[in-house]
Structure formats: C-alpha cells, structure tokens
N, C-alpha and C positions, 0 to 999 in steps of 0.2 A: 452827545445827541440831546437836543432840547425836547420838551414835551410835544411841541407842535410837529417836529419831524417824526418822533416815535408814533404819534397819533396817526399820521398819514400812512405809515407803514402798517400799523395795526388794522386800520380801516380796510386796506387792500387785502389783508389776510382774512378778515372777518367776512368780507363780501362773498368769498367762496365757501365759507363754513359757518353760515348764520346759525345753524341748529346746534353747533357745538358749544357746550357750556364754557364760559370763560371765567377769569378771576373775579369778576363782579358777581356772577351767579353764586360763587362759593364763598363770598366774603363773610357770610354769617358764621362761618367756622372760626373766624379769626378776630382778634382785637389787638389794639396797640399795646405793646409791652409796657408794664409799669416802669416809671422812671424815664421814659423817652421825653426829651425836651424838644419843643417845637418853636422855631423862630420864623415868623412870617416876614417875607421880603416883599419889596414893591412888585416884583414880577416872578415870585416863586416862594419857596418855603425851604427851610433848613431843619433837618431832624438829627438829633444826637442820641444814640443809644448807649448800651453798656460799654461796648468797645468799637462800635461802628458809627458812621455818620454819612449823610447824603444830602446834597443840595439839588433841588429840582427847580429848573428855570423854565419859563415860558412867557405867555402874554400876561396882561394885567388881570385876566380872569382866573389865572391859576390859584391865587390865594383864596378866591371864592370857591373854586372847585375843591380845594383842600378842606375848607370849612365844611362843605357838604359831606365829604368823605370821612372827616373826623367825627361828625355827628353819627354817621352810620356805624363806624367802628365802636363807638361808645353806646349806641342805642340798639336799633333793630337789626343790625348786621347788614344793612344795605338792601333790604327787600324793596323798600319804596324807591331807593335810588336806582336799582336795577330796572324797575318798571318805567321810570322817567327817562332813562338813557336808552334810546331805541338801538337795537342791534344794527351795527354797521355805521352808526353815527360817529362824528368826530368827538362828541362828548363821551361816549362809551369807550372809544379808543383811548382817549386821554386818561380816563379813570383806570382802565386796565393797565396802562403804562405805569401810572403812579403806584398801583397795587403791586405790580411786578417789581418795582424798585424797592418797595418796603420789604418784600420777601427776600430779594437778593441781599439786602443789608441786615437781615435778621431783626427787623423792627416789629414784626408781628408774632403773636403767640396764639396757640389754639385756645378757644374758650373752654372752660370747664364744662363737663357734661351737664346739660339741663340749665346752664346759666346763660342769660342773654343780656348781661349788663357789664359789670366791672370785670376786670381781668382776674384770672385765677390768683388767689392769695392776696388780693388787694385789701381784704378785710381780715387777713390772717396774721397781722402783726408784721414786724420787720423781716422775719425769716420768710414769710410768705411773699412779701414784696420782692425780696431778693431773688427767690426762686423764679418768680414770674419774670424778672428782668433778665435772668441768665440761662434758665433751663429751656431745652427744646420742648419738654413736656412737664410743666411744673407740677401737675397733679401726681404723676408717677414718681417724680423726684421727692415730693413731700411724703408720699406713701412709703417710699423706701426708707426715709429717715424715721418715720413713725415706727416701722417694723423693726428697725435695728436696735440692738442692745449694746450700749457703750459703757465702758468702765475706764476710769482714770487711775492708773496704778503707779505707785511710787514707794520708795523706801520710807519717805516721810509724807504721808497723804495730807498732812496739815501744813505742808510747806507752801511758800508763796507761789511757786511755779505750778504745783498741782491745783491749788485753789484758782489761779488765773485760768488754767485750762478748763476746769469745770465751769467757771463763769462764762467763758467764751462759748462752750457747747450749749449752755443754757440759753444764751442770747440767740443761738441759731435754732432754738426750738427743740433741743435734745436734752432730755433729763439723764445726766450721766451719774453713775454710781462711782464713788471713790473707794479704793481698796488699797491694801498694803501689799507690796511685793518686796520682800527683804533682799532678794537677790539682785535687784536693780541697783546700779551705782548711785551714790549720792549726787544729786544735781540732775538726774534724768527722770523723766516721766513718760510712761508708756500709755498711749491712748489706743484702745482696741474696740472695734465695732464688729459685732457678730450678728449673723442673720437670725431670723426667728427660729426657735426650736433648737438652736445650737447650745452646746454646754457652755459653762462659764468661760468668759474670755481668757481666764487663766489657763485653760486647757484646750484652746481651739487652734493651736498652731498649725494644724493640718486641715482646718475647715476651709472649703473652697470659697465661702462667703466672707471670710475674715479680711478685715482691713485694719492696718495698724500704722502708727507713726510714733516716733520717739522725739521728744523735745529735751534738749540738754542745755544746761547753763553752767559755765565755769567763770572764774573771775575775768570780767571784761569781754567775754566772747560766748556765743551760744549757737545752737544749730537746731534745725528741724529736718529729720530724715525724709527721704521719699516714701510714698505709701507702698506698703507691701504686707507680707505676712508678719506675724509677731517675731518670728525667728529672723527674717530678713531685716526688719526694722532694728532689732537689737544688735545684729551684726553690723549694720551701717552705723549705728550710734557708737559702737565701740571703735570702729575705724575712724569716724569723724572726731571723736574725743581724743584719740591718739594723735591725729594730724594737727588738731588745734591746740594741743597742749603747749606747743612752743610759742603760741600766740597769746597765751594767757597774760593778763595784766594784774598781777596781785597788788594789793594795797589800794586804799581809797574806797569810798562808798560806791556800791553798785548803783548804776543808773536806774531809777525807779521804773522807767518805761521799758527797759530791756526784757524783764520777765513777761510783761504784758504783750510786747511785740512778738516774742517767740511763742507764747502759749496761744495767742489768737491765730497766729499763722499755722500752728499745728492743728488747731481745731478746724480751721478753714480747709486745710488739705484733706482731713479725714471726712468732713461733711461733703466735700465735692466728690470724693471717691465713692462714698455710700450712695449719694444721690445720682451718680452717673454723669457728673459734670466734668468738664476739662480741669486738669490740675491747675492751680493758680500760677505755676511757673510757665505754663503755656500762654497765659494771658499777658505775661510781661512783655512779649514781643522782643525779647533780647536775642539778637543774632549770634551772641557768643555761646548760647546753649546749643548743644549738639542734638539734633533730632534722633530719637531712638535710645538715648541714654538718660538715666534718671537725673534729677536735679535736687540738690540739697539747699536749704536756706541757711545761710551763715550770717549772723548778726554780730556787730562789734559795738563796744561802748563808746570808744573815742575815735572818730565822731560816731554818734548813734546812727546806725544804718543797718539795713538788712538786704542781702542780694542773693538771688538764686545762682548757684554755680553747678555746672555739670559735675556729677559725682561718679567716679569709677572706683567703687569700693573694693576692698580686698577679698571679701567673702560673698559668694553668690549662692543663694538658696532657692529663690523663686524661679519658676520655669522661664519667665520672661527675662530674667537677668542672666540665666545660664545660657540662653540661646546664643550661638556664635554670632559675632558682629561681622558685617561686611568689611572687606579689606579696603583700605585707602587706595584710591585709584588716580587721584590728581593732586597736584601740588597745593591747590586751594583747599582741598579736604585735609591734607596733612597739616597745613598751616593753621587751619581752624581747630585742630585737635591738640596742637602744641600748647596753647594756653590751658587746656584741661590738665595735661601732664605736669605743667609748670606753675599751676595756680599757687599763689603765695600762701593761701590758707589751706586748701584741700588737695594740692598737687603732690607729686612724688619726685619731681626733679626741679632743679634750679632753672630759672628763666634766662635764656641766652639774651644778652643785651649788648648793643654796640657801644654804649657809653661814650667814652672819649677816644675809642679806637678809630683809626683811619678807615674810610670807606672807599678810598681810591689809592692806587689803581685796583686793588682787590678789597672786598668788604670783609671786615673782621667783626666777630662777636665774642663775648666773654661770658662764662658761667662758672659755677662752682660745683665740684664733684668731691664729696667726702672731705670738704675742707681744702681741696686743692683747686688751683685755677686751671680751667680748660679754655683754650682759644681755638676758634674754628674760623676758617676763611674760605671764600669762594668768589665766583664772578659777581654774585649778587648777595645781598644781606639775607634774603629769604632762604636761599639755598644754604648759606652758612649756618643759619639758625637750625634748619632741618638736620644737617650733619652733626651739629653740636648736640642736639637732643639724642640722636641715635647713638653717638659715641659715648655720651654720658651714661646712657642706659646700659650699654655694653660693659663699661667699666664697673658699674655697680652690680650687674648680674654676674660678672666674672668672679666676684668675690664669694659666690655661693659654693664653689668647689675648688679645692686646692689645685694649683697649677693652671687655672683658667684666666689668670690676670693677663693684662696686656692684650696682644692679638690672639691669644689662645682661647679666649672666651667666646660666648655666643655672639651672633651677629644680629643686629636690630635694623629693621627697615620700615619705611612707611608703606606697608603692604607687601605682599609676597614677591612681586617682581623687583621692587627696590631692594628688599632684603637679600634676595637671591643674587642680584647683581653685585651687591657689596661683598657677599660671602665668596662668590666665585672669583672676583678680582683679588680678594685677599689670599685665597688659596693659590691662584695662578702666580701671584707675586711672591709666594712663599719659597723658602730655600730648596725644598725637595724638588719642586718643578724646575726652578732655575738651575739646579745642579744638572739635571738631565738635559736642559736646554744648551749647555755648553758643548755638547757633543753633536756638532752639526752633521746631519745626515744619519744619525743613529736611529734605527727603527725599533730598538728594544723597548723603549718607553711607550707611553700612551699616545705619542704623537711622532711624526716622522723626523722631527729635528728642529733646530733653530738656525737662522741665517741672518747675518748682519744686513741692514737696510741703510743705504746712504741717505742722509737727510741734511739739507742746508737751507737757510732762509733765503730762498730765491723766488722770483716771480713764478706763479703757477701753483705755489703751495696754498693750502687753505688759509683764508684771511685770519681766522682765529689763532691758528698756530703761529703765523707771522706776528700777530698782535702781541700775544703773551711772550713770545721770544724777544720782541723788541722792547716790551716793558721791562723785562728782566735785565737785558744786557745794555740797553740804552738809557731808559728812564732811571732805573735803579743802579746802573753802573756795575753790574756783577760780571766778572770775567768767568764765563761759563762755556761748557761744551755739552753736546748731547750724543747719546748712543741709542740707536734703535735696532731692535731685533724682531724678527718674525718667527713665531712659533707655529708650525704647521701641525694640525691635529691628525692628518692622514685621512680625513673624511670630507675634504673639500673646503673646510673652513680655515681661517687664519686668525691669529691673535698677535697683536703688536705690543711690544714692551718698549717703553722709552724711559731713559734715565738721564736727567739733567744734573750735571755736576758743576758746582761753583768752586773755583779755586780759592776764593776768599770768603765765600758765604755758602749757606746750605743749599741743597739741591732738591729735586723732586723726582718721583717715579709715577708711571701710569701704565695701565694695561687696558687697551681699547681695541676697537674693531678696525681702525685704520692708523697708518703711521702718523698722519697729521693730527688726528684726534689724540693719539698717545702723546705726541710732542706738546700739543696745546695744554693738556691737563698736567703733564709733567712740569712744563714751564710755569703754569698757573700755580701749581703746588710750590715751586721754588719761590715765586713772588710772595706767596703767603708766608713762607718760612722767613724770608728776609724782613717783611713788614712786622711779623710777630717778634722776631729777635730784637727789632728796634723799639717797638711800642709796647710789648708785653714780655719783657725778659724774664719775669718770674713765673711764667706759665709752666705748669707741670705737664700738661697734656696739650698737644697740638693736633688739630684735625685738618687734613688737607682734602681738597675736592677730588671727585672722580666722576666718570660718566654714568654711574649708576642712577643718579638722580634725574637724568634726562628723561627716563620713562615716566616720571611724574610731571616734570616741568614742560613737557612738550605742549605748545599752545594749540588750541583747536584750529586756529587759522593765523597766518601771518599777513601783514600789510604788504601791498604790492611793492613798496620801496625797501622792504626788509630782505636784503640779499644775504649771502653766506657770511658777510662781515658782521651782521647783527647777532647779538647773543641769542635772541629768541629763535632766529632761523637756524643757527648752529645747534641749539638744543633739539630742535625738531629733526634735523638731519641725524644727529647722534641717536635720538630715540628710535628712529626708523631702523637703525643698525643694531639696536640692543637685543632683540630676540635672537638674531643670528649669532651675535657675540656670546650670549649666554649658552647657546647650544654648543658653540665651539669651545668655550671654557669648560663645559661639562665633559666633552670628549678629551680635552687636554689634561684635565686633572683626574679624570676617572672617578669623579665624586659628585653626588647630588645632595645639596643641603637638605636636612630634615628638620621638622619642628623640634624645638627645644623646650623642656620644662625644668623648673628648679627641682633639685633632689628633695626627698621627703623631709630631710633634716635642715633644709635651707632656712635662713633667718626670715622672720615675718616680713621685714622690709623688702627682701628680695621677692618673695611671693606677691606682695602687694604691688610692686613695680611691674612684675611680669603680668599680673592680672590687669592692671591699668593699661598697659601697652596693648594687650589683646582686645580689651573692650573699646579702645580708641581706633581699632583697625590696623594697628602696627603688627608686624610679624617678628618672631624671634626664632632664629635658625641656629642649628648646631655649628660649631667650628669644625674644620677639617681635622680628622684625627692625625696627631703627630705634628700638626702645624706649629711652628715656632722653634724647631730644631735648627741649630746653627750649621749651615752648609755653605759651600762656595756660591758666589753670585753669578749672574749672567755674564757671558763673554761680551766685552764692549764692542759695539759696532763702529761704523765710520764716524769720525769726529767732524 
C-alpha cells in the first residue's frame, strides 16, 4: 500500500472520529531511534534501523513531508505540525500513516522524561547510544545496568580472557570487579551480575536477580554459555568443554582475536540479560536455532568464526531449563531437531549423511555409532535420516544396562506417538507374540489367533504394495515370495504381519494395519537390505523402515493429482490408520510402553544423550519385558 492509498483510508476513518487523538497528537512522546539511517528517494524515503527497515513510497511531496516530520521528531515533538495539519485532511492522514509505519518497524523510541530534544542516551557515550538503538525503554535499561553489581571471576584473574571480558563490560558502561575463583577450570571465566543489595556474586547462586555466563577458551576453540544462574552456567560450561574437547587444535599460536571475540560476546549476553534486552542469539535470525531452547556461542580458530548453536546440555538446574519440552508432532519439527542432536561441535550423535550411497529406488543414509557403521533406508532420505537417529540413540542408550543391547533396549521416537508406534511394532514382531500366533484359533493368548491371508501382486492391490514388490523382484531381480498373516486381537481390531523372503538375497518384515501396508513396508525393507548389501557391505547395523513414521510424515494436504500411488498420499492413508493400529497392538501384546530413564549408575554420556533427546521433544520408552527370547516364528501364509 502506498502513502496515498493509506491516506485515503485514514481520512475516511478520521471523519467519523475527529475528536479522537491520533498518532500525530502523541508524537511528542517519541523520537527517532539513535542510529537510524535515512535515504531520501525521488518519491519516498527509506529508513534502516538496528534490525528493521522500511521504504515509504508516494508522490513527489513525500520527501518534503518526511522533512517536516523529521524536524518535529528532533525538535518540539510535532506540536506545530499537529496544528498545521487539520483533522480530516489528507496531509494529516499521510502523517499518521508514516508515523504508524515507524512504530510498526520499531524505529521510534520514547523520549526521556523531561527531555524535548535528543534521544535518550545520545549524549551518554557509546553504551547510551546502543541502548537507545535497541531497547524498548532505554532509560529503564540503563538504570538496570547502573544498579547491577558485576564481577569477573577466574582461576587466573590476570589472564587475557578475564582482562578482555572486563574491558568489554567497561565499554558497555559497567564497572566490573575482577576476582579469583580457584575452583574454576583453567581457561574459563565466570561473569556474574547481581541485583542491588544482593550478597557477593560468589554466593548468589540462588538469588532471583542473578544473571551469569561462562566464557571458555581451549586450544583452537571456545564457547559462551547461555545466560542463567551461576550453577546453570557452570554446568553448561562443563558440558560444552567436554563436547568440544575432541575439537581442540593443539599446537600453533592462538589467534589473537579469538579471546576478544569470546569475551565481548559473553559481555554482550550478560548486558542484554541485565538490561532486559533480547539475547543476541535471537538477533541472528538463524532458522537453525530451535525456539524455546538455549543457544551457546561456539567459536573456532581455523577459520576464525563464531556461531550460535542450539544447546541441549546434560545438566538442568534453572526452572526454565527443567520445564518439560513439547513433544515433536510433525516431520518438519523432527528434522529441525536432528541437527541439534547431531551437531558436529555440540551434538550427541553422528550426523546421518547420504554420501555416495544410492538414493534410488530406496534412499540410504550412513552414520557412525560407537565406531561402527549404521545404514538406514526408507522411501525418502528424510525418513531414513529420522530412523537412523532414533536407532543410533537406541543402541547407545541400550549400553546403559546389561542385556539391553540390540532390540532389547529402550525405544526412541520423535515424540510419543512415533516412539509408541516403534515400540509396539517391535513387541508385536517379537518371538513371544509370534509363537502364540502359530496356533490359529487359539483363544488362550491376548488375541483370538492368527490366520494366513492370501496375497499376490494383482490388479486391485494398493499401488505402493505393487510398486515396492515390483522394485524388488523386477528391478533388483530378487527371487522372492511373501507370507501374510492376520493377528486378531479379539476386540474388533486386526494386525497384519508380512514377511518377504528372498531365496538369493535378504528379506524384510512388517507389522501394519492392512495387508497391503504390511507387504509394502516388508518389500521396501527387503529393497533396503539388497541395496545396503551391495553398497554398504561393511555396515554393522541396518535400519529398515516401518509405518510408525507416517504419524509424523502425514502432509497437511495433498495435491488433487496425488492419488494412492504417490508416497505423500500413501503416508497420509497410513497415518489415518495409525491410532487404530496402536490400539490393536496394545491389545495384541498386552503391554503399554512406559517412559524410560537411565539407571542411577549410567555413564555420563548416556544421561547426556537421554537429556538431549527429551529437550528436543523426542521420547524414550521402555522395551517390552522379556523381548528378545528366541522362540519359533510365525506360520507362513500363502505364497
């Protein structure tokens, strides 16, 4: 909308409410923020602020109108301009429109009390200029900084990192006292700000007004923790130092700018927290940062750079960190959190990567788990990455207790629904259930029995089942057959188990809500096995797909041309059947998965992984008791 169009709309509104004060009447409360740059255009004006900008376009008179408004903002606050612009006139409507745009783009700031000229802090040095440019209420922010008591604590207070932090605080207008803290590790500096009247920052760990950050520097790498209490900051520092230890670059002279970069960033985070400003990580506009989770700054020497990274630390102390996180509900949310878990510097898992692995007919990705190769495959690379992360986490968590390795360990999923689907499928495919399933018609178990279901690739079958069967036997040339069984729960629900066996290559199994779904996922699993055997023969772990991920991958809407043969439409169909399938599997197995926690004596890496998963919205559920005992398999159905 141009200024002329907006002015006409505003005039029509003002004609009915002439007596109502408008933005021009209250202009005296406001002034242009310090640091706002103005470029006059032939038919408009462009303004650039701290993190926002706006271009106003109109007629040739708009630059003149802006000049009058700029004079009012810098002078009497628009009193004379308000008298000259008659209520209901096009001139007043245009002024009101421009003022509204300035407010919408945060280019105006309230004048200090009793001041009718320069912006707040304009004569107060660099710190005052900065607060005027970024704070909603610069006077209150400056007062908070003046009232705070800040100390810079380190094992070596005369070290370069501590001195750089003190200098950065001094430039921000804060006189910081430097002190010794012998219990701090070498290379770490604690910056603590306490409110007025609080005891020494050395003993304010429970003070509600306390704000603290830790800046750490190791050979070639360093960090700045999120703002929190002193206890939380130190716990984060220990966790970050442990994660970054493998990235240290010993040898060679330290880059002289690295300590200054880290110290100034730590000072900025602390100053923003005390002054009530947004954390600098929020100003970065980085879509990779997860809202609601803290961010740590990690800097490297080669090449010299610093980036904010979402930090899911192993120790949670502060109330805002202990608060439970919302479960992941969509595939997009899950995929956004995978980089947090697999971050090369601060993560807890290895990043799944397609690399040189084939992406057709099935998509494969590769990662490393405790030095062993894991390969995951699915219909799409994003689903393969998700399954790889979940399985890698399960393998590492399973080492926390004897006997939990392999399929006997906890089950990980992106949210409760995904984890529950994976756990129930694993339990239903387990030997104990399959043994009872061989007795067709037996009512002694938790279900009425199992029955063979004829299945053959003929017209009328689901397109996805026909597609993956065709890929297996025609494109890949595998001589295979399929057996399908129906397991009745006795409560009106049914579960279908499909097993694809290749006479010359590996097969696949699946437990799903329909015979076609079971065949489709079993055949897809067999395709993944064939591709992995050919392209990743040294893989120690292989992850095959299931319908559990459809609860996340279901699209909000499908295009009119996407019939059942499209993967997106198939996932939507399967997702609609998932709640009923999980209910049937619960009745079939007689078991409901429960949340799992590491034992008290678990390794620190296990607890760190479990904590990171929960903070990222993933769920960890217990495995079915007794799962993994060797028992007979399902009776084969029709070939």
